[in-house]
C-alpha positions in Angstrom: -102.9 3.1 -33.7 -100.9 3.7 -30.5 -98.2 1.3 -31.7 -98.1 3.1 -35.0 -97.7 6.4 -33.2 -94.9 5.0 -31.1 -93.2 3.8 -34.3 -93.5 7.2 -35.9 -92.2 8.9 -32.8 -89.2 6.6 -32.6 -88.5 7.0 -36.4 -88.7 10.8 -36.1 -86.3 10.8 -33.1 -83.8 8.8 -35.1 -84.1 11.0 -38.2 -84.0 14.2 -36.1 -80.8 13.1 -34.4 -79.3 12.1 -37.7 -80.2 15.5 -39.2 -78.5 17.3 -36.3 -75.4 15.3 -36.8 -72.7 16.1 -39.3 -73.1 13.8 -42.3 -69.9 11.9 -43.2 -70.0 11.4 -46.9 -68.2 9.0 -49.3 -64.6 9.9 -49.7 -64.1 11.4 -46.2 -60.9 10.3 -44.5 -58.9 10.6 -41.3 -55.3 10.2 -40.3 -53.9 9.6 -36.7 -51.6 12.6 -36.5 -53.1 15.0 -39.0 -55.4 17.9 -38.4 -58.4 15.7 -39.1 -58.0 12.6 -36.9 -61.7 12.2 -35.9 -65.3 13.1 -36.8 -66.8 15.0 -33.8 -70.5 15.1 -32.8 -72.2 18.5 -33.3 -72.2 19.2 -29.5 -68.5 18.3 -29.2 -69.1 15.7 -26.6 -68.1 12.6 -28.6 -65.9 11.7 -31.6 -65.2 8.8 -33.9 -61.8 8.2 -35.3 -58.2 7.5 -34.2 -57.1 7.6 -30.5 -53.7 6.9 -28.9 -53.3 3.2 -27.8 -50.5 3.2 -25.3 -47.1 3.7 -27.0 -47.7 1.1 -29.7 -49.9 3.0 -32.1 -53.6 4.0 -32.6 -57.0 2.4 -32.3 -60.2 3.3 -34.1 -63.3 3.9 -32.1 -65.5 6.4 -30.2 -64.1 8.4 -27.4 -65.3 11.2 -25.1 -64.0 14.5 -26.7 -65.3 17.0 -24.1 -62.7 16.1 -21.5 -58.9 16.6 -21.5 -58.1 12.9 -21.8 -59.6 10.9 -24.7 -61.5 8.2 -22.9 -62.5 5.4 -25.4 -66.1 4.0 -25.1 -66.2 1.8 -28.2 -63.3 0.1 -30.2 -63.3 -1.4 -33.6 -61.7 -4.7 -34.6 -61.0 -5.8 -31.0 -60.6 -9.5 -32.1 -58.3 -8.9 -35.0 -56.3 -5.7 -35.5 -57.2 -3.1 -32.8 -53.9 -1.2 -33.2 -52.7 0.7 -36.3 -49.5 2.6 -37.1 -49.2 6.3 -37.7 -49.2 5.9 -41.5 -52.8 4.6 -41.4 -55.8 6.2 -43.1 -59.4 5.7 -42.1 -61.6 6.3 -45.2 -65.2 5.9 -46.2 -64.5 4.6 -49.7 -66.6 5.3 -52.8 -67.7 1.6 -52.9 -69.4 2.0 -49.6 -66.8 0.4 -47.2 -65.4 2.0 -44.1 -61.8 0.8 -43.9 -58.4 1.5 -42.5 -55.7 1.5 -45.2 -52.1 0.7 -44.2 -49.9 0.8 -47.4 -51.3 -2.0 -49.5 -53.5 -3.5 -46.7 -57.2 -2.7 -46.4 -59.0 -3.6 -43.1 -62.8 -3.4 -42.7 -64.0 -1.4 -39.7 -67.8 -1.8 -39.8 -69.6 -5.0 -40.8 -72.6 -4.3 -43.0 -73.3 -7.7 -44.4 -72.4 -6.6 -47.9 -74.6 -3.5 -48.0 -72.7 -0.4 -49.3 -72.6 2.5 -46.9 -74.0 5.8 -48.3 -73.0 8.0 -45.3 -72.4 8.0 -41.6 -73.0 10.2 -38.5 -71.4 10.8 -35.1 -74.5 11.6 -33.0 -74.6 13.9 -30.0 -75.5 10.9 -27.6 -72.3 9.1 -28.6 -73.9 6.7 -31.1 -72.0 6.2 -34.4 -74.6 5.4 -37.1 -74.0 4.0 -40.6 -76.6 4.5 -43.4 -77.5 2.9 -46.7 -79.5 4.6 -49.4 -82.9 3.2 -50.6 -86.5 3.1 -49.7 -87.7 2.0 -46.3 -91.1 0.6 -45.3 -92.4 2.7 -42.5 -96.0 1.2 -42.3 -97.8 -1.8 -43.8 -101.4 -3.1 -43.4 -100.2 -6.7 -42.9 -98.6 -5.7 -39.6 -101.6 -3.7 -38.6 -104.8 -5.8 -39.3 -108.3 -4.8 -38.3 -110.8 -7.7 -38.6 -109.8 -9.5 -41.8 -106.8 -11.7 -42.8 -105.7 -11.5 -46.4 -104.8 -14.6 -48.3 -103.3 -12.8 -51.3 -99.9 -11.1 -50.7 -100.7 -8.4 -53.3 -103.5 -7.1 -51.0 -100.8 -5.7 -48.6 -100.9 -1.9 -48.5 -97.4 -0.6 -47.9 -96.1 3.0 -47.2 -92.5 3.8 -48.1 -90.2 6.6 -47.2 -87.3 7.4 -49.5 -83.8 8.4 -48.2 -81.4 6.5 -46.0 -81.9 3.7 -43.5 -79.7 2.7 -40.6 -77.8 -0.5 -41.3 -75.4 -0.5 -38.3 -75.0 1.5 -35.1 -72.5 1.3 -32.2 -75.3 1.5 -29.6 -76.4 -2.0 -30.7 -72.9 -3.3 -30.8 -71.2 -2.3 -27.5 -67.6 -3.3 -26.6 -66.8 -2.6 -22.9 -68.9 0.5 -22.2 -72.5 1.8 -22.0 -73.4 5.4 -22.6 -76.4 7.3 -21.2 -79.5 6.3 -23.3 -77.8 3.0 -24.4 -79.1 -0.4 -23.5 -77.3 -3.8 -23.1 -79.9 -5.9 -25.0 -81.0 -9.3 -24.2 -78.3 -11.8 -25.3 -75.6 -9.1 -25.6 -72.5 -8.7 -23.5 -69.6 -6.3 -22.7 -66.0 -7.6 -22.6 -63.2 -6.0 -20.7 -60.0 -4.7 -22.4 -56.7 -6.6 -22.2 -55.0 -3.8 -20.4 -55.2 0.0 -19.8 -53.1 0.4 -23.0 -54.7 -2.3 -25.1 -58.4 -2.4 -25.9 -58.3 -5.8 -27.6 -60.4 -8.5 -25.8 -59.5 -9.0 -22.1 -60.5 -11.9 -19.8 -63.9 -10.8 -18.2 -67.4 -10.3 -19.5 -70.8 -9.1 -18.2 -73.7 -10.7 -20.0 -77.4 -9.8 -20.2 -78.6 -13.4 -20.3 -81.8 -14.7 -22.0 -83.1 -15.8 -18.6 -83.2 -12.1 -17.4 -80.1 -12.4 -15.2 -77.2 -9.9 -15.5 -74.1 -12.0 -14.8 -70.3 -11.5 -14.7 -68.0 -14.4 -15.8 -64.4 -15.1 -16.9 -64.6 -14.6 -20.7 -63.4 -18.1 -21.5 -66.2 -19.6 -19.5 -67.8 -22.1 -19.1 -70.8 -19.8 -18.3 -72.1 -21.8 -15.4 -73.3 -20.6 -11.9 -70.2 -21.6 -10.0 -68.1 -19.4 -12.4 -70.3 -16.3 -11.9 -68.8 -13.7 -9.6 -71.7 -11.2 -9.8 -75.4 -11.7 -10.6 -78.4 -9.4 -10.5 -80.6 -12.3 -9.4 -83.4 -11.2 -11.8 -83.9 -14.5 -13.6 -87.5 -15.4 -14.3 -88.7 -11.9 -13.6 -89.9 -11.0 -17.1 -89.3 -11.3 -20.8 -86.7 -9.5 -22.9 -84.9 -7.8 -20.0 -82.3 -5.1 -20.8 -79.7 -3.2 -18.9 -80.1 0.6 -19.2 -78.0 3.7 -18.2 -79.8 7.0 -17.7 -78.6 10.6 -18.2 -78.3 11.0 -14.4 -76.2 7.9 -14.0 -79.0 5.6 -12.9 -78.4 1.9 -13.9 -81.5 -0.3 -14.0 -83.1 -3.4 -15.6 -86.4 -3.2 -17.5 -88.6 -5.8 -19.2 -90.4 -5.7 -22.6 -93.3 -3.7 -21.0 -90.9 -1.0 -19.9 -91.4 -1.9 -16.2 -88.3 -1.5 -14.0 -87.3 -4.9 -12.7 -84.4 -3.8 -10.5 -82.5 -0.5 -9.8 -78.8 -1.3 -9.5 -77.9 2.3 -8.5 -79.9 4.8 -6.5 -81.8 7.4 -8.5 -80.2 10.8 -8.7 -83.2 12.9 -9.7 -82.7 15.3 -12.5 -79.8 14.8 -14.9 -76.8 16.9 -14.3 -76.2 18.7 -17.5 -72.5 19.3 -17.0 -71.7 15.7 -16.1 -71.1 12.7 -18.3 -71.8 9.1 -17.0 -70.5 5.8 -18.4 -70.9 2.2 -17.2 -67.8 0.1 -18.0 -66.4 -3.3 -17.3 -62.8 -2.6 -16.4 -59.6 -4.5 -17.0 -59.8 -5.9 -13.5 -63.2 -7.5 -14.2 -65.3 -5.1 -12.0 -68.3 -3.4 -13.6 -68.4 0.3 -12.5 -70.4 3.5 -13.2 -68.2 6.5 -13.6 -69.0 10.3 -13.6 -66.9 13.1 -15.1 -67.6 16.9 -15.2 -67.4 18.2 -18.8 -64.2 20.1 -19.6 -62.3 19.5 -16.3 -61.8 17.2 -13.4 -61.3 13.5 -13.3 -63.4 10.3 -13.5 -64.8 9.2 -10.2 -66.6 5.9 -9.3 -70.3 6.3 -8.6 -71.1 2.6 -8.2 -69.5 -0.8 -8.7 -70.6 -4.5 -8.5 -67.9 -5.1 -5.8 -65.1 -3.3 -4.0 -63.1 -6.6 -3.6 -60.5 -6.6 -6.4 -60.0 -10.3 -5.9 -63.7 -11.1 -6.4 -63.4 -11.4 -10.3 -62.8 -15.1 -10.9 -59.6 -15.7 -12.9 -57.9 -12.3 -12.3 -54.6 -14.1 -11.5 -54.8 -16.7 -14.3 -53.2 -20.2 -14.2 -51.5 -21.5 -11.1 -51.7 -18.2 -9.2 -54.0 -16.9 -6.5 -55.2 -13.5 -5.6 -54.7 -11.9 -2.2 -55.6 -8.4 -1.0 -52.8 -6.1 0.2 -54.4 -3.0 1.8 -56.9 -2.1 -0.9 -55.1 -3.6 -3.9 -55.1 -7.1 -5.3 -51.8 -9.0 -5.7 -51.2 -12.2 -7.6 -48.9 -14.8 -6.2 -47.6 -18.0 -7.7 -48.0 -21.4 -6.2 -44.8 -22.8 -4.4 -42.4 -24.1 -7.0 -43.9 -21.8 -9.7 -42.9 -18.5 -11.2 -44.6 -16.0 -13.6 -44.5 -17.0 -17.2 -43.5 -13.4 -18.1 -41.5 -12.0 -15.1 -43.4 -9.1 -13.5 -46.6 -9.7 -15.6 -49.4 -11.1 -13.4 -51.7 -11.7 -16.3 -49.3 -14.2 -17.8 -50.0 -16.8 -15.1 -47.4 -19.1 -13.5 -45.5 -22.2 -14.6 -43.2 -24.7 -12.9 -39.7 -23.6 -12.2 -38.6 -27.3 -11.9 -38.6 -30.2 -14.3 -41.0 -33.1 -13.9 -40.6 -36.8 -14.5 -42.9 -39.0 -16.4 -44.7 -41.7 -14.6 -42.9 -44.2 -16.8 -39.5 -42.8 -16.1 -37.0 -44.3 -13.6 -34.2 -42.5 -11.8 -33.5 -39.0 -12.9 -32.6 -37.6 -9.5 -35.9 -35.9 -9.0 -37.8 -36.1 -5.7 -41.0 -34.5 -4.6 -42.4 -32.8 -1.5 -45.7 -31.3 -0.7 -46.1 -27.6 0.2 -49.3 -26.1 1.7 -51.0 -22.9 0.8 -53.6 -22.2 3.5 -56.9 -20.5 3.2 -57.0 -20.5 -0.6 -60.1 -21.3 -2.7 -59.8 -22.8 -6.2 -62.1 -24.2 -8.8 -62.3 -27.9 -8.0 -61.6 -30.3 -10.9 -60.7 -33.4 -8.8 -60.2 -36.7 -10.7 -60.4 -38.5 -7.4 -61.7 -37.6 -3.9 -60.5 -39.5 -0.8 -61.7 -39.5 2.8 -58.6 -38.6 5.0 -58.5 -37.6 8.6 -55.5 -35.3 8.3 -53.8 -33.0 5.9 -50.6 -35.1 6.1 -52.5 -38.2 4.9 -53.8 -36.2 1.9 -50.2 -35.1 1.2 -48.9 -38.6 1.2 -51.8 -39.8 -1.1 -50.8 -37.2 -3.7 -47.1 -38.0 -3.3 -47.7 -41.7 -4.0 -49.8 -40.9 -7.2 -47.6 -39.8 -10.1 -50.7 -38.4 -11.9 -51.4 -36.1 -8.9 -49.9 -32.5 -9.3 -51.8 -31.0 -6.3 -54.5 -31.7 -3.8 -57.2 -29.8 -2.0 -58.0 -30.7 1.6 -61.0 -29.5 3.5 -63.1 -31.1 6.3 -61.6 -34.5 5.8 -62.0 -34.6 2.0 -58.9 -34.8 -0.1 -59.3 -34.0 -3.8 -56.5 -35.0 -6.2 -55.9 -32.4 -9.0 -54.0 -32.1 -12.2 -52.5 -28.8 -13.3 -53.3 -26.1 -14.0 -55.1 -24.9 -10.9 -57.4 -22.0 -11.8 -59.5 -19.3 -10.2 -57.4 -19.1 -7.0 -57.9 -16.5 -4.3 -57.0 -16.3 -0.6 -60.0 -16.2 1.8 -59.3 -16.1 5.5 -62.9 -17.3 6.1 -62.3 -20.5 4.1 -60.4 -23.5 5.6 -59.5 -25.1 2.3 -55.8 -25.9 1.9 -54.1 -26.3 -1.4 -51.3 -28.9 -1.3 -48.8 -28.5 -4.1 -46.3 -31.2 -5.3 -42.9 -29.6 -5.8 -39.8 -31.3 -7.3 -36.2 -30.9 -6.3 -32.9 -32.7 -7.1 -32.4 -35.8 -4.9 -28.7 -35.2 -4.2 -29.4 -31.7 -2.7 -31.5 -33.2 0.2 -35.1 -33.3 1.2 -38.0 -35.4 -0.1 -41.4 -36.6 0.8 -43.4 -34.7 3.5 -41.8 -31.7 5.1 -40.1 -33.0 8.2 -39.9 -30.9 11.4 -38.2 -33.5 13.6 -35.0 -32.8 15.7 -32.9 -34.9 13.2 -34.3 -32.7 10.4 -33.4 -29.5 12.2 -29.8 -30.8 12.7 -29.6 -31.6 9.1 -30.8 -28.1 8.2 -28.2 -26.7 10.5 -25.5 -28.7 8.7 -27.0 -27.5 5.4 -26.8 -23.9 6.5 -23.1 -24.3 7.3 -22.5 -25.9 3.9 -24.3 -22.9 2.2 -22.1 -20.4 4.1 -19.0 -22.3 3.0 -20.1 -22.4 -0.6 -20.9 -18.7 -0.4 -17.4 -17.9 0.9 -15.8 -20.1 -1.8 -17.9 -18.3 -4.5 -16.8 -14.9 -3.1 -13.2 -16.0 -3.4 -13.7 -17.2 -7.0 -15.3 -13.8 -7.7 -12.3 -11.9 -6.3 -10.0 -14.0 -8.5 -12.2 -13.4 -11.6 -12.1 -9.6 -11.0 -8.3 -9.8 -10.6 -8.0 -11.6 -13.9 -10.2 -9.1 -15.6 -8.0 -6.2 -14.3 -4.9 -8.0 -15.6 -6.4 -8.2 -19.0 -8.1 -4.9 -19.0 -5.8 -3.2 -21.4 -6.2 -5.9 -24.0 -10.0 -5.8 -23.6 -10.1 -2.1 -24.0 -8.0 -2.3 -27.2 -10.4 -4.9 -28.7 -13.4 -2.7 -27.7 -11.9 0.2 -29.6 -11.5 -2.0 -32.6 -15.2 -3.1 -32.2 -16.5 0.4 -32.1 -14.3 1.6 -35.0 -15.5 -1.3 -37.2 -19.2 -0.7 -36.4 -19.2 3.1 -35.9 -19.9 2.5 -32.2 -23.6 2.0 -33.0 -24.7 -1.1 -31.1 -21.8 -2.5 -29.0 -22.4 0.3 -26.5 -26.1 -0.7 -26.3 -25.8 -4.3 -25.1 -24.4 -5.4 -21.8 -22.3 -8.3 -23.1 -18.8 -9.4 -22.7 -16.3 -8.6 -25.5 -14.0 -11.6 -26.2 -10.8 -11.5 -28.2 -10.4 -13.9 -31.1 -7.5 -15.6 -29.3 -9.7 -16.2 -26.2 -12.3 -17.9 -28.3 -9.6 -20.0 -30.0 -8.6 -21.3 -26.6 -12.2 -21.7 -25.4 -13.0 -23.9 -28.4 -9.7 -25.7 -28.6 -9.0 -24.0 -32.0 -12.6 -24.6 -33.1 -12.2 -28.4 -32.9 -15.7 -29.7 -31.9 -18.4 -28.7 -34.4 -22.0 -28.6 -33.0 -23.8 -27.5 -36.2 -23.7 -25.5 -39.4 -26.1 -23.0 -40.8 -26.5 -20.6 -43.7 -24.3 -17.9 -42.2 -21.9 -19.8 -40.0 -20.7 -22.8 -37.9 -21.3 -23.4 -34.2 -18.5 -24.9 -32.0 -18.5 -26.3 -28.5 -16.3 -24.5 -26.0 -15.3 -24.5 -22.4 -15.1 -21.1 -20.7 -12.3 -21.1 -18.0 -13.6 -18.4 -15.7 -16.2 -19.3 -14.7 -16.0 -22.9 -15.7 -18.9 -23.6 -18.0 -19.8 -24.9 -21.4 -20.6 -22.4 -24.1 -21.5 -22.5 -27.8 -19.5 -20.2 -30.1 -21.0 -19.2 -33.5 -18.4 -18.2 -36.1 -19.9 -16.3 -39.0 -18.5 -17.5 -42.3 -19.9 -14.8 -44.7 -17.6 -12.0 -43.3 -18.7 -9.2 -45.6 -22.2 -7.8 -46.1 -24.4 -10.8 -45.3 -22.3 -11.8 -42.3 -22.3 -8.3 -40.9 -26.1 -8.0 -41.2 -26.5 -11.4 -39.5 -24.1 -10.3 -36.7 -25.8 -7.0 -36.0 -29.3 -8.5 -36.2 -28.4 -11.2 -33.6 -26.8 -8.6 -31.3 -29.8 -6.2 -31.5 -32.4 -8.9 -31.2 -31.2 -10.7 -28.1 -28.5 -8.5 -26.6 -31.0 -7.0 -24.1 -33.7 -9.7 -23.9 -34.1 -11.8 -20.8 -36.5 -14.8 -21.0 -36.2 -18.4 -20.0 -37.3 -19.5 -23.5 -34.8 -17.5 -25.5 -31.2 -18.7 -25.8 -29.0 -16.4 -23.8 -26.3 -14.4 -25.6 -23.2 -14.2 -23.4 -20.7 -12.2 -25.5 -19.3 -11.3 -28.9 -16.0 -10.9 -30.8 -15.1 -8.3 -33.4 -11.5 -8.7 -34.7 -11.0 -7.1 -38.1 -13.4 -9.0 -40.5 -13.9 -11.8 -37.9 -17.4 -11.9 -36.2 -18.2 -14.4 -33.5 -21.1 -14.8 -31.0 -20.9 -16.7 -27.7 -24.1 -18.4 -26.3 -25.1 -20.5 -23.4 -24.6 -24.2 -24.2 -27.7 -26.3 -24.8 -26.9 -29.9 -23.9 -29.8 -31.6 -25.7 -29.1 -29.9 -29.0 -31.8 -28.8 -31.4 -35.4 -29.9 -31.6 -34.7 -31.3 -35.0 -32.0 -33.6 -33.5 -34.5 -34.8 -30.9 -37.6 -35.1 -33.0 -36.2 -36.5 -36.2 -33.4 -38.8 -34.9 -34.9 -42.0 -33.3 -31.8 -42.9 -31.3 -31.6 -39.4 -29.8 -34.9 -38.6 -28.1 -34.7 -37.5 -24.4 -37.9 -35.5 -24.7 -40.0 -38.0 -26.6 -43.3 -38.5 -24.8 -46.5 -36.6 -25.6 -46.5 -34.4 -22.5 -42.9 -33.5 -23.0 -43.6 -32.4 -26.6 -46.6 -30.3 -25.7 -44.4 -28.7 -23.0 -41.9 -27.8 -25.7 -44.7 -26.3 -27.7 -45.7 -24.1 -24.7 -42.1 -23.1 -24.2 -41.8 -21.9 -27.9 -45.1 -20.1 -27.6 -44.0 -18.2 -24.5 -40.7 -17.2 -26.1 -42.6 -15.9 -29.2 -45.1 -14.0 -27.0 -42.2 -12.3 -25.3 -40.7 -11.2 -28.7 -44.0 -10.1 -30.1 -45.5 -8.2 -27.1 -43.0 -7.7 -24.2 -39.7 -6.6 -25.8 -38.8 -2.9 -25.9 -39.2 -3.0 -29.6 -41.4 -5.7 -31.2 -39.4 -8.5 -32.9 -40.5 -10.9 -35.7 -38.1 -13.8 -35.6 -38.8 -14.8 -39.2 -37.1 -18.2 -39.1 -38.9 -20.5 -36.5 -38.1 -24.1 -37.3 -36.9 -27.1 -35.3 -33.3 -26.4 -36.1 -33.6 -23.1 -34.3 -35.2 -24.5 -31.2 -32.6 -25.7 -28.7 -33.2 -27.9 -25.6 -31.3 -27.7 -22.3 -30.6 -30.5 -19.9 -34.2 -30.4 -18.6 -35.7 -30.3 -22.1 -36.8 -26.7 -21.7 -37.1 -25.3 -25.2 -35.3 -22.0 -26.1 -35.5 -20.0 -29.4 -32.2 -19.3 -31.0 -30.7 -17.9 -34.3 -32.0 -14.3 -34.6 -29.9 -13.5 -37.7 -33.0 -13.0 -39.9 -35.1 -11.2 -37.2 -37.0 -8.1 -38.1 -37.2 -5.2 -35.6 -40.4 -3.1 -35.7 -40.5 0.6 -34.9 -42.5 1.9 -32.0 -45.5 2.8 -34.2 -45.1 -0.1 -36.6 -47.2 -3.3 -36.6 -46.3 -4.7 -40.1 -43.4 -4.5 -42.5 -42.5 -4.9 -46.1 -39.2 -6.7 -46.7 -37.6 -9.4 -48.9 -38.3 -13.1 -48.4 -36.9 -14.5 -45.2 -37.1 -17.8 -43.4 -36.9 -21.4 -44.5 -39.0 -23.0 -47.2 -41.8 -25.2 -45.7 -41.9 -23.0 -42.5 -42.1 -19.5 -44.1 -45.6 -18.0 -44.1 -47.3 -17.5 -47.6 -47.2 -13.7 -47.3 -43.4 -13.7 -47.6 -43.8 -14.9 -51.2 -46.7 -12.6 -52.1 -45.2 -9.2 -51.5 -47.7 -8.7 -48.7 -47.2 -6.8 -45.5 -45.6 -9.1 -42.9 -46.7 -9.0 -39.2 -46.0 -11.2 -36.2 -48.6 -13.6 -37.7 -45.7 -14.9 -39.9 -44.1 -16.4 -36.8 -47.5 -17.8 -35.8 -47.6 -19.7 -39.2 -44.1 -21.1 -38.6 -45.1 -22.1 -35.1 -48.1 -24.0 -36.5 -45.9 -26.1 -38.8 -43.5 -26.8 -35.9 -46.5 -27.8 -33.7 -47.7 -30.2 -36.4 -44.2 -31.8 -36.4 -44.3 -32.1 -32.6 -47.7 -33.8 -32.7 -46.7 -36.3 -35.4 -43.0 -36.7 -34.8 -42.2 -36.3 -38.5 -41.0 -33.6 -40.9 -43.4 -31.2 -42.6 -42.5 -32.5 -46.0 -41.4 -36.1 -46.5 -41.4 -37.4 -50.1 -40.4 -40.9 -49.0 -44.1 -41.3 -47.9 -47.0 -41.8 -50.3 -48.3 -38.7 -52.1 -51.3 -38.3 -49.8 -49.1 -38.1 -46.7 -46.0 -36.4 -48.0 -47.2 -32.8 -47.2 -47.8 -32.8 -43.4 -50.4 -30.0 -43.1 -52.6 -31.4 -46.0 -52.5 -35.0 -44.6 -53.3 -33.8 -41.0 -56.2 -31.7 -42.2 -57.6 -34.6 -44.2 -57.4 -36.8 -41.1 -59.1 -34.1 -39.0 -61.9 -33.6 -41.5 -62.5 -37.3 -41.8 -62.7 -37.7 -38.0 -59.6 -39.9 -37.9 -57.3 -37.5 -36.0 -55.8 -40.3 -34.0 -54.0 -41.5 -37.1 -51.6 -38.5 -36.9 -49.9 -39.9 -33.7 -49.6 -43.5 -35.1 -49.4 -46.1 -32.4 -48.6 -43.7 -29.6 -51.2 -43.9 -26.8 -52.6 -40.4 -26.5 -56.2 -39.5 -25.6 -58.0 -38.5 -28.8 -59.4 -35.4 -27.2 -55.9 -34.1 -26.5 -54.7 -34.9 -30.1 -57.7 -33.1 -31.6 -57.2 -30.0 -29.5 -53.5 -29.7 -30.6 -54.4 -30.3 -34.2 -57.1 -27.6 -34.0 -54.5 -25.1 -32.7 -52.0 -25.9 -35.4 -54.6 -25.7 -38.2 -55.7 -22.2 -37.0 -52.0 -21.1 -36.9 -51.3 -22.1 -40.5 -54.3 -20.4 -42.1 -53.1 -18.8 -45.3 -55.0 -15.6 -44.5 -52.9 -13.9 -41.7 -55.9 -12.2 -40.1 -57.4 -15.6 -39.4 -54.4 -16.8 -37.4 -54.6 -16.2 -33.6 -52.0 -14.1 -31.8 -49.3 -15.9 -29.8 -51.1 -14.7 -26.6 -54.3 -16.6 -27.8 -52.2 -19.6 -28.9 -50.6 -19.9 -25.5 -54.1 -19.8 -23.8 -55.2 -22.5 -26.2 -52.2 -24.7 -25.4 -52.8 -24.2 -21.7 -56.3 -25.4 -22.1 -58.1 -22.3 -20.8 -60.1 -21.4 -24.0 -62.4 -23.3 -26.3 -61.1 -23.9 -29.8 -63.6 -23.7 -32.6 -63.5 -26.0 -35.6 -60.8 -24.6 -38.0 -61.5 -24.2 -41.7 -59.2 -25.7 -44.4 -56.0 -23.6 -44.2 -56.4 -22.6 -47.8 -60.2 -22.2 -47.8 -60.2 -18.4 -47.5 -57.9 -17.8 -50.5 -59.8 -20.3 -52.5 -63.1 -18.5 -51.8 -61.5 -15.2 -52.9 
């Protein structure tokens, strides 16, 4: 009877709270900028609805409404579409679904396993509850036996209550925050946000494990003891342990018998009625308890798992290490590396020099070893040697072409492959990271760093040479400025023509050089050497006189409406972009109806030339091709997430991927690119792109997002894996369509067939095939973002088994 009484009390508490809350009925709706943008709890402390998400749009979730700033504590759709534009509507539809409508798209917000919602409530404690109508069993004799067991099911005496039952609640599905009265249940976890302005999944988690331990890990795992950077050490202390936050800000662990296993924060006595507490895993990976007075003031930290901002493992991502500067963490790249996205620590670091295959000969590349002292990394050594000195360890790595780096400590030399992960500087640790860095042989240097007198003399000579070259460069600069002044009047005249022909709209906005048509005739030797031809124009090779360098000049052939749109798109798309994986636009020419664009010259031509022409393959080997895939992914990530305005390229294909002399891939041809407004995440427009690479939504009059580029990238990745075109009717019917053939091989467990006779580890092939199959899913929401794709390519996340690319639509 005591258990029954507890059950009744618990049920009564739920129904009493629900009765106090405002019922949200079918047909209720919200808009981000209207008078009704959220459903507020009766006491005004919490609200469910739209809240501002940086400058990109709005998220749907629960936030603290009783303080000046809207602090989110729960966010919907973190793994798919957490950000919505201003023209979105949140509606509880008459068919019982809670959805966001954006034009013709409908996005589910609450998963109910197919049960229709009858109403919802925003409760005073911050719990958002969803109900379904029907009868609910509140007591049955089978669950409360006395001294007899029934063998006939019909002898069960059941008590029902009519009304509504809870089918989902936010307190049982936390995202990154716990509220007072909320528990982190056994087997559940909190996940940090991607950034302060993006509440999609970040890179850290805190988990209430089945063994009773509360542990923090990097989200991508693996969840093993050496990857834990905080643990409550409460394993084997009881069953069904949960993490709980009290009204007074106390954080503690209890077991199934409601006995406190461990207090994580000191007890504060009686709850402070005018203070709100939350427990949150922050962007930096640290779990903190915050307090805030209602109506005024700021958030302050009451408790945290650590004060060391370098403690969270993986805070600096690949090939970077964390070091404390005063009280702040700073990420630094390894020697010879730079940030993938300049200025963005979370992007990780990649080499700023080209590497040479073990099979290659010559090439002018030498290597030296550079030391990074007192740094700790996750060890993944493929070989461990006993060496007496750091120099011996350096030499062992230099002589092994498979060795990218080494770790030396106490006479042990561990050889490593990139990437190095989970790096941090610790003055108490004597471990030294030794990094292999490449340089051009004809510049000097090589092997171990030499500090001998002869080396110092050579460095002195090199310094004199550098000073001489600098003076020569200064002289050339003075001559160039003089030349510009001589031609200033002509350049001004052509700029006036440019602004008059384009109403001065965009030529003022891009920091590019304005060429005259006569100049480009001279540069290209009257357009003599053709490099390629596209739908809108022809590209010619040219030599720019000052400074002396090769350029590519694109002359648009459709000089009226289509050509003008192509021209302006190209200018707007890459006029202000700066990224190593985008082809650099150097200048333009407007002369009456003539439109020309001047680009940096890419000596290895297009990826299509390299990949599909057997006699022209400078970047042929597996690692080279996967490196090209990573380059393309980084370029697309920059366009999608780091440009001033989001850009959808719309025409990713091998012909539009160019390779420089080091086989670094760069995205080109932005003539079909689509620019998104600040509050826009999808667009409706006419069909763009190239058949075979264009995403299915282009042909179905569906809203188009950046996921259209992800689809095209997936097709290109398949071509890089297999070294063949996406459609080749010269092959048998079963192999003609590349994505169908690759999926069939994958499903049959014969994935090695897709690389033919090339010697590639099966595990690597399968990983790349999985990535490509996820990218080409016909349903856009199933495709990963380019950020996730890049993490997959870099090998830092697990990749689940993909479904058939068309399985979702077939099921529908």
